[in-house]
C-alpha atoms as one frame of an Amber mdcrd trajectory, in Angstrom:
protein
 -17.451  69.748  67.382 -20.405  67.552  66.471 -22.759  68.045  63.565 -26.129
  66.718  62.416 -26.518  65.295  58.927 -29.779  64.323  57.245 -30.124  61.328
  54.950 -31.223  62.762  51.562 -33.698  59.912  50.923 -35.149  58.833  54.299
 -34.643  62.215  56.006 -33.256  60.392  59.069 -30.968  62.560  61.189 -27.553
  61.273  62.277 -25.189  62.854  64.797 -21.581  62.813  63.623 -19.348  63.182
  66.662 -15.884  61.516  66.777 -15.328  62.846  70.338 -17.871  60.308  71.646
 -15.267  57.610  71.019 -13.223  59.109  73.880 -15.779  58.124  76.531 -14.264
  56.176  79.445 -15.327  52.593  80.042 -15.231  50.333  83.066 -15.740  46.624
  83.625 -18.762  46.951  85.906 -17.111  46.573  89.298 -16.528  49.392  91.752
 -13.487  51.309  90.606 -11.441  53.981  92.382 -11.550  55.891  89.098 -15.357
  55.829  88.654 -16.253  59.482  87.950 -19.734  59.055  89.456 -18.602  57.763
  92.863 -18.273  60.054  95.928 -14.808  61.554  96.206 -14.404  61.669  92.421
 -16.665  64.639  91.778 -13.658  66.484  90.322 -13.692  64.011  87.403 -17.010
  65.366  86.114 -18.136  68.863  85.118 -19.728  70.984  87.842 -23.262  69.795
  88.711 -26.237  71.639  87.261 -28.671  70.195  89.808 -28.661  67.829  92.796
 -30.548  66.595  95.814 -28.669  66.498  99.090 -29.017  64.982 102.542 -26.968
  67.156 104.857 -23.537  67.505 103.310 -23.967  64.404 101.113 -25.485  64.404
  97.630 -28.159  61.790  96.934 -28.981  62.412  93.244 -26.554  64.416  91.113
 -26.839  65.873  87.597 -23.810  66.885  85.534 -23.279  67.881  81.902 -22.036
  64.914  79.897 -18.259  65.233  79.595 -18.442  63.774  76.080 -21.771  65.146
  74.838 -23.475  63.990  71.668 -24.684  67.591  71.228 -23.465  70.829  72.781
 -24.927  74.328  73.339 -21.632  75.803  72.124 -22.487  74.568  68.630 -25.214
  77.211  68.383 -22.502  79.790  67.675 -21.418  77.900  64.544 -23.171  78.981
  61.366 -25.251  76.349  59.608 -23.757  75.187  56.317 -25.074  72.991  53.542
 -23.331  69.738  52.773 -22.276  68.540  49.368 -24.999  68.465  46.704 -27.110
  70.626  48.990 -27.696  67.843  51.510 -28.660  69.139  54.933 -25.954  69.564
  57.536 -26.243  71.671  60.683 -24.070  72.221  63.769 -24.544  69.718  66.584
 -26.430  72.079  68.893 -28.180  70.697  71.952 -27.824  69.721  75.610 -26.679
  66.408  77.090 -26.768  65.678  80.830 -26.190  62.672  83.086 -28.491  61.952
  86.054 -26.568  59.876  88.622 -28.935  57.674  90.671 -27.101  57.721  93.978
 -23.605  57.737  95.516 -23.723  53.927  95.674 -21.955  52.278  92.726 -23.972
  49.052  93.035 -27.554  50.204  93.725 -29.965  51.234  90.971 -33.680  51.892
  90.489 -34.549  48.216  90.945 -32.627  47.861  94.223 -32.754  51.300  95.836
 -35.469  52.106  98.421 -38.656  53.336  96.779 -38.383  56.745  98.471 -34.992
  57.251  96.811 -36.407  56.236  93.428 -39.005  58.973  93.995 -36.118  61.476
  94.139 -34.727  60.134  90.871 -38.018  60.515  88.967 -38.510  63.968  90.475
 -35.090  64.873  89.106 -36.161  63.480  85.738 -39.040  65.959  85.747 -36.876
  68.865  86.918 -34.308  68.311  84.173 -37.022  67.776  81.569 -38.491  71.167
  82.439 -35.012  72.709  82.382 -34.344  71.313  78.905 -37.714  72.503  77.609
 -36.859  76.030  78.767 -33.260  76.008  77.516 -31.980  78.715  75.216 -31.776
  77.936  71.529 -33.819  75.825  69.089 -34.736  72.858  71.308 -37.460  70.802
  69.618 -37.250  67.418  71.298 -36.138  66.201  74.734 -35.175  62.536  75.076
 -34.910  61.038  78.564 -33.427  57.552  78.621 -31.509  54.959  80.580 -29.010
  52.421  79.218 -28.345  49.564  81.634 -25.520  47.190  80.727 -23.052  46.846
  77.878 -25.555  45.404  75.390 -27.770  48.422  76.025 -24.922  50.824  75.199
 -23.668  51.995  78.586 -19.962  52.685  79.086 -19.983  53.294  82.863 -21.562
  50.795  85.255 -22.450  53.277  88.021 -26.265  53.509  87.644 -27.343  56.631
  85.782 -29.778  58.016  83.206 -29.292  60.631  80.507 -31.305  63.457  78.996
 -30.629  65.044  75.599 -32.241  68.076  73.967 -32.108  68.149  70.156 -32.876
  70.804  67.519 -34.496  68.253  65.164 -37.281  65.656  65.271 -36.669  62.246
  63.744 -38.949  60.806  61.005 -39.754  57.831  63.268 -41.128  60.163  65.950
 -43.061  62.079  63.296 -44.537  58.782  62.072 -45.757  57.869  65.565 -47.315
  61.305  65.980 -49.037  60.951  62.612 -50.474  57.551  63.557 -51.741  58.898
  66.894 -53.460  61.804  65.155 -54.945  59.502  62.504 -56.397  57.282  65.251
 -57.862  60.327  66.978 -59.335  61.700  63.741 -60.977  58.336  63.013 -62.312
  57.613  66.511 -62.270  60.847  68.503 -60.173  59.061  71.128 -56.576  58.838
  72.263 -55.109  55.589  70.941 -53.207  54.763  74.130 -56.261  55.439  76.315
 -58.170  53.014  74.080 -55.418  50.389  74.381 -55.246  50.816  78.159 -59.015
  50.345  78.495 -58.904  47.115  76.465 -55.841  45.791  78.294 -57.359  46.409
  81.727 -60.554  44.643  80.665 -58.630  41.621  79.353 -56.105  41.538  82.196
 -53.832  38.922  80.615 -50.964  41.301  79.808 -51.208  43.433  82.965 -48.221
  43.147  85.309 -49.131  45.747  87.924 -51.939  48.307  88.198 -52.496  51.108
  90.697 -54.597  54.263  90.862 -52.423  56.317  88.525 -50.252  53.853  86.562
 -50.402  50.527  84.761 -47.395  48.339  83.937 -48.127  45.933  81.103 -46.537
  43.840  78.388 -47.737  45.364  75.087 -49.908  43.251  72.770 -47.224  43.406
  70.056 -44.200  43.314  72.375 -41.018  43.746  70.358 -38.728  41.632  72.563
 -39.122  39.155  75.444 -40.276  40.852  78.675 -40.862  44.188  76.932 -42.933
  46.367  79.281 -44.595  49.769  79.216 -45.525  51.977  82.179 -48.586  54.003
  81.208 -50.306  56.794  83.168 -54.051  56.204  83.485 -54.865  59.914  83.294
 -54.795  61.234  79.756 -52.154  63.909  79.444 -49.920  64.260  76.415 -46.509
  65.049  77.833 -44.218  64.033  80.686 -43.967  67.728  81.591 -47.507  67.587
  83.024 -47.076  64.669  85.437 -48.471  65.369  88.931 -46.768  64.693  92.294
 -49.073  61.757  93.116 -48.323  60.274  89.707 -44.586  60.669  90.324 -45.070
  58.685  93.559 -46.591  55.800  91.632 -44.138  56.078  88.732 -41.355  55.555
  91.273 -43.203  52.545  92.705 -43.785  50.977  89.281 -40.189  51.497  88.144
 -38.808  50.169  91.416 -41.034  47.095  91.221 -40.590  46.377  87.500 -36.812
  46.774  87.416 -36.548  44.821  90.649 -38.427  41.970  88.953 -36.034  42.176
  86.003 -33.141  41.812  88.413 -34.599  38.857  90.305 -36.404  36.993  87.524
 -34.152  37.722  84.552 -30.844  37.933  86.439 -30.417  41.683  85.935 -30.553
  41.870  82.122 -29.218  44.762  80.086 -32.083  47.025  79.054 -32.999  50.353
  77.480 -35.592  52.610  79.117 -37.062  55.607  77.294 -39.643  58.183  78.353
 -41.769  58.443  75.196 -43.183  61.969  75.047 -44.016  64.256  72.093 -41.681
  66.894  70.640 -42.116  70.369  72.095 -43.431  71.980  68.919 -45.689  69.170
  67.647 -47.973  68.527  70.599 -51.520  67.291  69.966 -53.186  67.473  73.357
 -55.990  65.007  72.614 -54.057  62.447  70.547 -50.683  62.212  72.346 -50.192
  60.258  75.588 -46.744  59.850  77.153 -45.455  56.566  78.625 -42.274  54.737
  79.621 -40.939  52.016  77.317 -38.518  49.375  78.679 -36.846  46.840  76.382
 -34.546  44.149  77.831 -31.592  43.133  75.655 -32.102  39.379  76.088 -31.940
  38.654  72.342 -29.904  40.105  69.486 -31.488  41.571  66.309 -30.165  39.777
  63.230 -30.327  40.204  59.462 -34.087  39.793  59.057 -34.893  42.344  61.770
 -32.386  44.836  60.385 -33.456  44.297  56.786 -37.210  44.314  57.339 -37.480
  46.432  60.489 -39.836  43.722  61.783 -38.930  42.354  65.203 -39.109  38.624
  65.923 -40.182  37.979  69.530 -39.544  34.416  70.753 -41.989  34.762  73.646
 -45.715  35.518  73.787 -46.613  38.744  75.617 -49.167  36.796  77.662 -46.482
  34.394  78.876 -44.170  37.309  79.732 -46.873  39.074  81.754 -47.751  35.900
  83.655 -44.094  35.328  84.544 -43.550  38.926  85.613 -46.723  38.909  87.732
 -45.569  35.730  89.426 -42.145  37.208  90.114 -43.279  40.407  91.775 -43.299
  38.959  95.297 -40.145  36.886  95.060 -37.402  37.993  97.442 -34.055  38.795
  95.881 -31.639  35.899  96.179 -28.410  36.518  98.003 -25.380  36.605  95.753
């Protein structure tokens, strides 16, 4: 059974869960034992949601077999740790969203219409988590691609986790967004998007509803963000037409990563406010994608200041130039 412990000085929350060490791992190639491949459905828990095409599933969602947090933990009484430090049961939900039956195809290589199904499933599971029983305060939707990004199974998939706590880092971002709004009367991300579109130098792709750009202070080489043009604070409020374009932007951007950067490991996170700390005028959700092309070292870990070896303007120019390149045969 997992538990959450809070650092007594920084108030950071940490999940303590030795069972996560039991997760299976593969070497990236198609394996007869891959639990996400067709024919191996018995190796995962029963699905909680799926899209089908006839008698074949196309996108499948299952509870994580080795969850970081579990709804069963709600039945365990909260107890204080030593010296009164905070310690609570590891309550929450943890699901896996499997892209497709194909072990080799992912968001960057699947047809765009299939990617549309994946992002629609993202929204469905986000709504399901928001309405789950128990003290859910934050829903984190993310994708780890490759070993350096933290994935243990190569079959393309995303994950969604509902937590009963909100981290200090998320609180800090919310505070900064509200401070910007109080000072200017504007959403900070709307302001940034307006300036970036006017400058154009860091824009990778822009359509009616979405903009893909390299942020001005990109943390790593080829760091990108996918930002909705319409101001709305939370992913829960995305519209069908916006989902269409989100699928297009993800398909295009991750396809460029694959062709231009030789399919790098990356982390993708849907950045959206906690459920109980929503500021409708200050918050603005977006998708953050960070390739793992470099490794943080002592300075980054000690200072929490990233060192980026590439200018954002150079990254955007390269990614714009790559968007029409055909994928090379392997």
